[in-house]
N, C-alpha and C positions, 0 to 999 in steps of 0.2 A: 890471839891477837896480841901483839906487843905494842905498848903505848909508852912513848917516852914521857917521863915525869921528872920535874925538878922540885926538890924540897927547898922551900924558902924559910922554913922553920924546922931545924934539925930534930927537935924533941917531939914533934907531932907525928902520929902514925900516918902511913900512906893510906889512901882510900882502901877500904876493906869490905868484903862481903861477910855477912855474919853467919851464913850457912852455905854449904857447898854449891848449890844451884841457884843462889840468889842472883838476880839480874842487876840489882843496885849495889853500888859501892859507897859506903858511908863517907861523908865529908865531915871534917872536924873544924871547929872554930879555932882560929889562931889568936883571937882577942876576946876579952870580956866585953859584954855590952848589956845595956838595959833596954827592954822593950816596954814602953808604957802600954796600959790597957787601951782597948778600943781603937786600934789602928797604929800603935807605936811601931816604928820600923827602923831597921838598921841594915846597912850593907856590911856583911861580915866576911872578913878575909879567911881563907882556908889554909894558907901557908904552902900551897902547891901551885905549880904551873904545869900544864900538860900540852902535848902536841897531838891533838885529835887527828887520826889518820885521814888522808884524803878519801872521800867517798863515805865518810862517817859524820855523825853529829853527836856531840856530847849534850845530854839533857840533864839539867839540875832539877830534881824533884823533891817534894816535901817528904819528911819522914812521918809515917802514919801515926805512930805513938805520940810524937810531939804535937801533932795536930789534935788528936783525940784527947790527950790528957791535959794539954795546956792551951790549946787554941792557937798555937804558933805554926805558921806555914810559910811557904815561899810566895812572895807577892806576884812575881812574874813567872808563874808556873806554866809550862816548863821554861826554865832559863836555858838559853841555847849557847853552846860553845862551838864555834865554827873552826874548821881545820887550820885556818891561817892565824888564829888568835894565839898569842904566846904569853899573855899576861897572867897575873894571879887569878885563880878561880875565886870568885866571890859569890856570896849567897845573899839575896835580898829577903830578909825575914820580916814578917809582920805578925803582930799579936792581935788576934781577933777576939780574945776574951774581953767581955764588956767591962770587967771590974778588976781583974787581977793582973798586975805587971808580971813580966817574966825576965829573969836574968840569965843570960848566956855566959857560961864560964869557958875559958880557954880549954880546949880539949874535948868539949861536948860534941856529940854527934848532932849535926844541925840539918843535914840534907843528904840526899843520895844522888850519885852520878850514874847514869846509864849511857852506854855508847851504843849507837844503832847505825847500821848501814843505811844509807839513803841513796835514792836514785838521782842522778844528775839528769835534768830534763831540758828539753828544747821546746819552747812554745811553738805550736803550729796554729796560726790564725786561720779561722774558717768563718764562713757566713752563717752556717747553721750547725747546731750540735746534734740535731735529731731529737725526736720526741721519745719519751719513756712513759711508763705507767704513772710515775710520780711527777714527772715533768718539772714544773717550776714551783711546786708546793713545798715550802720550807718550814720555818719555825711554827710549831704547833699544828702541823698538817695531819698528824696522826692522833690528835686528841690530847687530853690532859694526862 
């Protein structure tokens, strides 16, 4: 799949997979920022803009190592990039560590981007959806 991309920061790398079959492409911080402990957050620019192909969605996801080692994750996971958006990709980071701040440095890998094909749907309104074994049992219906 070819995806048009525009560099807004010439010295930052393009999104990159770290291994040949990785689904996620690392996104890099275009700015330094500080995340206070216990919920400090920042909207971090990545220095790129992309044209997500029609019929696809761009999902911005956390990096597992950043979450595990520092408690830093994406607040609105997954972040969604729609095909008509042409602005800079930004990542909303949050520090969940209760006591340690975290400093993002320009060039750090801060999130990953996954592109997925999505079905375009047309809603069909009906009076009855039909019964199933599960029916209307939702949250907690299968036990703890």
